[in-house]
PyMOL Python script that loads the backbone (N, CA, C, O; Angstrom):
from pymol import cmd

cmd.read_pdbstr("""\
ATOM      1  N   MET A   1       0.910  -1.161  -0.020  1.00  0.00           N
ATOM      2  CA  MET A   1       0.016  -0.046  -0.040  1.00  0.00           C
ATOM      3  C   MET A   1       0.897   1.159   0.020  1.00  0.00           C
ATOM      4  O   MET A   1       0.508   2.152  -0.595  1.00  0.00           O
ATOM      5  N   ALA A   2       2.040   1.220   0.679  1.00  0.00           N
ATOM      6  CA  ALA A   2       2.866   2.428   0.755  1.00  0.00           C
ATOM      7  C   ALA A   2       3.444   2.627  -0.551  1.00  0.00           C
ATOM      8  O   ALA A   2       3.558   3.791  -0.934  1.00  0.00           O
ATOM      9  N   LYS A   3       3.839   1.663  -1.320  1.00  0.00           N
ATOM     10  CA  LYS A   3       4.309   1.855  -2.625  1.00  0.00           C
ATOM     11  C   LYS A   3       3.349   2.718  -3.556  1.00  0.00           C
ATOM     12  O   LYS A   3       3.793   3.615  -4.272  1.00  0.00           O
ATOM     13  N   LYS A   4       1.980   2.378  -3.495  1.00  0.00           N
ATOM     14  CA  LYS A   4       1.298   3.107  -4.244  1.00  0.00           C
ATOM     15  C   LYS A   4       1.132   4.717  -3.811  1.00  0.00           C
ATOM     16  O   LYS A   4       0.989   5.611  -4.645  1.00  0.00           O
ATOM     17  N   VAL A   5       1.172   4.913  -2.491  1.00  0.00           N
ATOM     18  CA  VAL A   5       1.138   6.209  -2.117  1.00  0.00           C
ATOM     19  C   VAL A   5       2.458   6.932  -2.635  1.00  0.00           C
ATOM     20  O   VAL A   5       2.363   8.011  -3.220  1.00  0.00           O
ATOM     21  N   VAL A   6       3.701   6.322  -2.413  1.00  0.00           N
ATOM     22  CA  VAL A   6       4.871   6.913  -2.791  1.00  0.00           C
ATOM     23  C   VAL A   6       4.826   7.075  -4.373  1.00  0.00           C
ATOM     24  O   VAL A   6       5.249   8.129  -4.849  1.00  0.00           O
ATOM     25  N   ALA A   7       4.360   6.137  -5.161  1.00  0.00           N
ATOM     26  CA  ALA A   7       4.280   6.240  -6.644  1.00  0.00           C
ATOM     27  C   ALA A   7       3.521   7.432  -7.048  1.00  0.00           C
ATOM     28  O   ALA A   7       3.888   8.164  -7.966  1.00  0.00           O
ATOM     29  N   SER A   8       2.372   7.632  -6.294  1.00  0.00           N
ATOM     30  CA  SER A   8       1.510   8.720  -6.759  1.00  0.00           C
ATOM     31  C   SER A   8       2.026  10.142  -6.323  1.00  0.00           C
ATOM     32  O   SER A   8       1.665  11.188  -6.862  1.00  0.00           O
ATOM     33  N   LEU A   9       2.879  10.050  -5.322  1.00  0.00           N
ATOM     34  CA  LEU A   9       3.498  11.480  -4.945  1.00  0.00           C
ATOM     35  C   LEU A   9       4.518  11.856  -5.966  1.00  0.00           C
ATOM     36  O   LEU A   9       4.776  13.049  -6.126  1.00  0.00           O
ATOM     37  N   GLN A  10       5.149  10.896  -6.702  1.00  0.00           N
ATOM     38  CA  GLN A  10       6.151  11.145  -7.513  1.00  0.00           C
ATOM     39  C   GLN A  10       5.631  11.811  -9.014  1.00  0.00           C
ATOM     40  O   GLN A  10       6.403  12.323  -9.825  1.00  0.00           O
ATOM     41  N   LYS A  11       4.255  11.694  -9.180  1.00  0.00           N
ATOM     42  CA  LYS A  11       3.805  12.255 -10.440  1.00  0.00           C
ATOM     43  C   LYS A  11       3.565  13.734 -10.211  1.00  0.00           C
ATOM     44  O   LYS A  11       3.700  14.209  -9.083  1.00  0.00           O
ATOM     45  N   GLY A  12       3.217  14.463 -11.238  1.00  0.00           N
ATOM     46  CA  GLY A  12       3.232  15.819 -11.242  1.00  0.00           C
ATOM     47  C   GLY A  12       2.154  16.438 -10.265  1.00  0.00           C
ATOM     48  O   GLY A  12       2.344  17.568  -9.813  1.00  0.00           O
ATOM     49  N   GLU A  13       1.115  15.773  -9.959  1.00  0.00           N
ATOM     50  CA  GLU A  13       0.097  16.484  -9.139  1.00  0.00           C
ATOM     51  C   GLU A  13       0.339  16.515  -7.533  1.00  0.00           C
ATOM     52  O   GLU A  13      -0.226  17.270  -6.741  1.00  0.00           O
ATOM     53  N   GLY A  14       1.367  15.461  -7.217  1.00  0.00           N
ATOM     54  CA  GLY A  14       1.635  15.257  -5.821  1.00  0.00           C
ATOM     55  C   GLY A  14       2.796  15.853  -5.348  1.00  0.00           C
ATOM     56  O   GLY A  14       3.235  15.528  -4.244  1.00  0.00           O
ATOM     57  N   ARG A  15       3.387  16.736  -6.083  1.00  0.00           N
ATOM     58  CA  ARG A  15       4.750  17.203  -5.798  1.00  0.00           C
ATOM     59  C   ARG A  15       4.525  18.138  -4.665  1.00  0.00           C
ATOM     60  O   ARG A  15       5.494  18.347  -3.935  1.00  0.00           O
ATOM     61  N   GLY A  16       3.357  18.756  -4.392  1.00  0.00           N
ATOM     62  CA  GLY A  16       3.121  19.742  -3.250  1.00  0.00           C
ATOM     63  C   GLY A  16       2.810  19.048  -2.022  1.00  0.00           C
ATOM     64  O   GLY A  16       2.371  19.659  -1.048  1.00  0.00           O
ATOM     65  N   PHE A  17       3.030  17.717  -2.019  1.00  0.00           N
ATOM     66  CA  PHE A  17       2.781  17.092  -0.574  1.00  0.00           C
ATOM     67  C   PHE A  17       3.847  16.175  -0.247  1.00  0.00           C
ATOM     68  O   PHE A  17       4.577  15.721  -1.128  1.00  0.00           O
ATOM     69  N   ALA A  18       3.983  15.860   1.055  1.00  0.00           N
ATOM     70  CA  ALA A  18       4.995  14.968   1.573  1.00  0.00           C
ATOM     71  C   ALA A  18       4.406  14.005   2.480  1.00  0.00           C
ATOM     72  O   ALA A  18       3.426  14.299   3.164  1.00  0.00           O
ATOM     73  N   LYS A  19       4.996  12.793   2.518  1.00  0.00           N
ATOM     74  CA  LYS A  19       4.572  11.718   3.486  1.00  0.00           C
ATOM     75  C   LYS A  19       5.365  11.880   4.738  1.00  0.00           C
ATOM     76  O   LYS A  19       6.587  11.769   4.642  1.00  0.00           O
ATOM     77  N   VAL A  20       4.862  12.114   5.835  1.00  0.00           N
ATOM     78  CA  VAL A  20       5.651  12.374   7.144  1.00  0.00           C
ATOM     79  C   VAL A  20       5.348  11.168   8.212  1.00  0.00           C
ATOM     80  O   VAL A  20       4.185  10.802   8.377  1.00  0.00           O
ATOM     81  N   ILE A  21       6.304  10.631   8.850  1.00  0.00           N
ATOM     82  CA  ILE A  21       6.182   9.753   9.819  1.00  0.00           C
ATOM     83  C   ILE A  21       6.801  10.181  11.114  1.00  0.00           C
ATOM     84  O   ILE A  21       7.995  10.481  11.144  1.00  0.00           O
ATOM     85  N   LYS A  22       5.968  10.228  12.299  1.00  0.00           N
ATOM     86  CA  LYS A  22       6.471  10.674  13.592  1.00  0.00           C
ATOM     87  C   LYS A  22       6.180   9.550  14.496  1.00  0.00           C
ATOM     88  O   LYS A  22       5.163   8.856  14.468  1.00  0.00           O
ATOM     89  N   MET A  23       7.353   9.425  15.443  1.00  0.00           N
ATOM     90  CA  MET A  23       7.316   8.408  16.377  1.00  0.00           C
ATOM     91  C   MET A  23       6.681   9.076  17.674  1.00  0.00           C
ATOM     92  O   MET A  23       7.103  10.145  18.116  1.00  0.00           O
ATOM     93  N   VAL A  24       5.664   8.385  18.235  1.00  0.00           N
ATOM     94  CA  VAL A  24       5.043   8.901  19.474  1.00  0.00           C
ATOM     95  C   VAL A  24       5.137   7.891  20.610  1.00  0.00           C
ATOM     96  O   VAL A  24       4.852   6.699  20.497  1.00  0.00           O
ATOM     97  N   LYS A  25       5.527   8.438  21.616  1.00  0.00           N
ATOM     98  CA  LYS A  25       5.699   7.508  22.833  1.00  0.00           C
ATOM     99  C   LYS A  25       4.274   7.588  23.727  1.00  0.00           C
ATOM    100  O   LYS A  25       3.787   8.670  24.054  1.00  0.00           O
ATOM    101  N   SER A  26       3.724   6.395  24.049  1.00  0.00           N
ATOM    102  CA  SER A  26       2.439   6.307  24.917  1.00  0.00           C
ATOM    103  C   SER A  26       2.831   6.726  26.363  1.00  0.00           C
ATOM    104  O   SER A  26       3.799   6.185  26.898  1.00  0.00           O
ATOM    105  N   PRO A  27       2.116   7.661  27.000  1.00  0.00           N
ATOM    106  CA  PRO A  27       2.378   7.949  28.308  1.00  0.00           C
ATOM    107  C   PRO A  27       2.017   6.848  29.332  1.00  0.00           C
ATOM    108  O   PRO A  27       2.545   6.800  30.443  1.00  0.00           O
ATOM    109  N   LYS A  28       1.155   6.029  28.931  1.00  0.00           N
ATOM    110  CA  LYS A  28       0.645   4.935  29.829  1.00  0.00           C
ATOM    111  C   LYS A  28       1.599   3.645  29.840  1.00  0.00           C
ATOM    112  O   LYS A  28       2.039   3.186  30.894  1.00  0.00           O
ATOM    113  N   SER A  29       1.857   3.149  28.699  1.00  0.00           N
ATOM    114  CA  SER A  29       2.689   1.969  28.581  1.00  0.00           C
ATOM    115  C   SER A  29       4.219   2.192  28.331  1.00  0.00           C
ATOM    116  O   SER A  29       5.047   1.349  28.675  1.00  0.00           O
ATOM    117  N   GLY A  30       4.555   3.372  27.715  1.00  0.00           N
ATOM    118  CA  GLY A  30       5.944   3.617  27.431  1.00  0.00           C
ATOM    119  C   GLY A  30       6.313   3.197  26.087  1.00  0.00           C
ATOM    120  O   GLY A  30       7.444   3.449  25.673  1.00  0.00           O
ATOM    121  N   ALA A  31       5.354   2.501  25.274  1.00  0.00           N
ATOM    122  CA  ALA A  31       5.667   1.845  24.116  1.00  0.00           C
ATOM    123  C   ALA A  31       5.451   3.000  22.951  1.00  0.00           C
ATOM    124  O   ALA A  31       4.602   3.882  23.077  1.00  0.00           O
ATOM    125  N   TYR A  32       6.281   2.892  21.853  1.00  0.00           N
ATOM    126  CA  TYR A  32       6.244   3.684  20.862  1.00  0.00           C
ATOM    127  C   TYR A  32       5.406   3.214  19.753  1.00  0.00           C
ATOM    128  O   TYR A  32       5.276   2.032  19.433  1.00  0.00           O
ATOM    129  N   SER A  33       4.794   4.316  19.136  1.00  0.00           N
ATOM    130  CA  SER A  33       3.950   3.971  17.902  1.00  0.00           C
ATOM    131  C   SER A  33       4.244   4.997  16.880  1.00  0.00           C
ATOM    132  O   SER A  33       4.816   6.041  17.195  1.00  0.00           O
ATOM    133  N   PHE A  34       3.864   4.737  15.637  1.00  0.00           N
ATOM    134  CA  PHE A  34       4.097   5.625  14.514  1.00  0.00           C
ATOM    135  C   PHE A  34       2.908   6.254  13.917  1.00  0.00           C
ATOM    136  O   PHE A  34       1.919   5.584  13.618  1.00  0.00           O
ATOM    137  N   LYS A  35       2.984   7.611  13.723  1.00  0.00           N
ATOM    138  CA  LYS A  35       1.904   8.343  13.246  1.00  0.00           C
ATOM    139  C   LYS A  35       2.205   8.765  11.742  1.00  0.00           C
ATOM    140  O   LYS A  35       3.200   9.477  11.605  1.00  0.00           O
ATOM    141  N   GLU A  36       1.592   8.479  10.754  1.00  0.00           N
ATOM    142  CA  GLU A  36       1.912   8.717   9.473  1.00  0.00           C
ATOM    143  C   GLU A  36       0.686   9.747   8.794  1.00  0.00           C
ATOM    144  O   GLU A  36      -0.527   9.596   8.935  1.00  0.00           O
ATOM    145  N   GLU A  37       1.229  10.591   8.191  1.00  0.00           N
ATOM    146  CA  GLU A  37       0.232  11.563   7.320  1.00  0.00           C
ATOM    147  C   GLU A  37       0.781  11.929   6.072  1.00  0.00           C
ATOM    148  O   GLU A  37       1.998  11.806   5.935  1.00  0.00           O
ATOM    149  N   ILE A  38       0.032  12.398   5.048  1.00  0.00           N
ATOM    150  CA  ILE A  38       0.372  13.096   3.956  1.00  0.00           C
ATOM    151  C   ILE A  38      -0.063  14.434   4.069  1.00  0.00           C
ATOM    152  O   ILE A  38      -1.272  14.666   4.057  1.00  0.00           O
ATOM    153  N   VAL A  39       0.790  15.376   4.181  1.00  0.00           N
ATOM    154  CA  VAL A  39       0.450  16.917   4.482  1.00  0.00           C
ATOM    155  C   VAL A  39       1.121  17.663   3.343  1.00  0.00           C
ATOM    156  O   VAL A  39       2.081  17.217   2.716  1.00  0.00           O
ATOM    157  N   PRO A  40       0.517  18.878   3.119  1.00  0.00           N
ATOM    158  CA  PRO A  40       1.155  19.812   2.130  1.00  0.00           C
ATOM    159  C   PRO A  40       2.600  20.140   2.653  1.00  0.00           C
ATOM    160  O   PRO A  40       2.889  20.067   3.847  1.00  0.00           O
ATOM    161  N   ASN A  41       3.512  20.519   1.641  1.00  0.00           N
ATOM    162  CA  ASN A  41       4.933  20.744   2.011  1.00  0.00           C
ATOM    163  C   ASN A  41       5.001  21.986   2.888  1.00  0.00           C
ATOM    164  O   ASN A  41       5.983  22.078   3.624  1.00  0.00           O
ATOM    165  N   GLU A  42       4.090  22.952   2.909  1.00  0.00           N
ATOM    166  CA  GLU A  42       4.089  24.017   3.907  1.00  0.00           C
ATOM    167  C   GLU A  42       3.688  23.633   5.338  1.00  0.00           C
ATOM    168  O   GLU A  42       3.920  24.409   6.265  1.00  0.00           O
ATOM    169  N   GLY A  43       3.119  22.507   5.524  1.00  0.00           N
ATOM    170  CA  GLY A  43       2.639  22.019   6.940  1.00  0.00           C
ATOM    171  C   GLY A  43       3.530  20.952   7.493  1.00  0.00           C
ATOM    172  O   GLY A  43       3.136  20.220   8.401  1.00  0.00           O
ATOM    173  N   VAL A  44       4.628  20.856   7.009  1.00  0.00           N
ATOM    174  CA  VAL A  44       5.501  19.824   7.465  1.00  0.00           C
ATOM    175  C   VAL A  44       6.077  20.266   8.915  1.00  0.00           C
ATOM    176  O   VAL A  44       6.069  19.490   9.871  1.00  0.00           O
ATOM    177  N   LYS A  45       6.488  21.357   8.972  1.00  0.00           N
ATOM    178  CA  LYS A  45       7.025  21.868  10.307  1.00  0.00           C
ATOM    179  C   LYS A  45       5.893  21.831  11.327  1.00  0.00           C
ATOM    180  O   LYS A  45       6.146  21.360  12.436  1.00  0.00           O
ATOM    181  N   ASP A  46       4.728  22.262  11.072  1.00  0.00           N
ATOM    182  CA  ASP A  46       3.678  22.207  11.794  1.00  0.00           C
ATOM    183  C   ASP A  46       3.240  20.856  12.385  1.00  0.00           C
ATOM    184  O   ASP A  46       2.835  20.690  13.536  1.00  0.00           O
ATOM    185  N   PHE A  47       3.387  19.849  11.371  1.00  0.00           N
ATOM    186  CA  PHE A  47       3.134  18.476  11.915  1.00  0.00           C
ATOM    187  C   PHE A  47       4.052  18.010  13.017  1.00  0.00           C
ATOM    188  O   PHE A  47       3.604  17.415  13.998  1.00  0.00           O
ATOM    189  N   PHE A  48       5.297  18.267  12.867  1.00  0.00           N
ATOM    190  CA  PHE A  48       6.331  17.850  13.822  1.00  0.00           C
ATOM    191  C   PHE A  48       6.232  18.771  15.043  1.00  0.00           C
ATOM    192  O   PHE A  48       6.565  18.325  16.141  1.00  0.00           O
ATOM    193  N   ALA A  49       5.846  19.878  14.931  1.00  0.00           N
ATOM    194  CA  ALA A  49       5.622  20.826  16.160  1.00  0.00           C
ATOM    195  C   ALA A  49       4.573  20.463  17.116  1.00  0.00           C
ATOM    196  O   ALA A  49       4.766  20.629  18.321  1.00  0.00           O
ATOM    197  N   LYS A  50       3.396  19.944  16.633  1.00  0.00           N
ATOM    198  CA  LYS A  50       2.258  19.750  17.503  1.00  0.00           C
ATOM    199  C   LYS A  50       2.514  18.327  18.161  1.00  0.00           C
ATOM    200  O   LYS A  50       3.261  17.505  17.630  1.00  0.00           O
ATOM    201  N   LYS A  51       1.879  18.106  19.288  1.00  0.00           N
ATOM    202  CA  LYS A  51       2.143  16.853  20.125  1.00  0.00           C
ATOM    203  C   LYS A  51       0.994  15.882  19.759  1.00  0.00           C
ATOM    204  O   LYS A  51       0.936  14.770  20.283  1.00  0.00           O
TER     205      LYS A  51
END
""", "prot")
cmd.dss("prot")
cmd.show_as("cartoon", "prot")
cmd.util.cbc("prot")
cmd.orient("prot")
């Protein structure tokens, strides 16, 4: 599934977007999970700034 997303981002219409992945630690168990989103290039810093 991820290959389709990456392939579609390499075409002309998807160049304004980026797939971002952030590692988030659970406060209860201490385990890590990953949060993935496709955001506009202007929103990448905002994605990593929010908790």
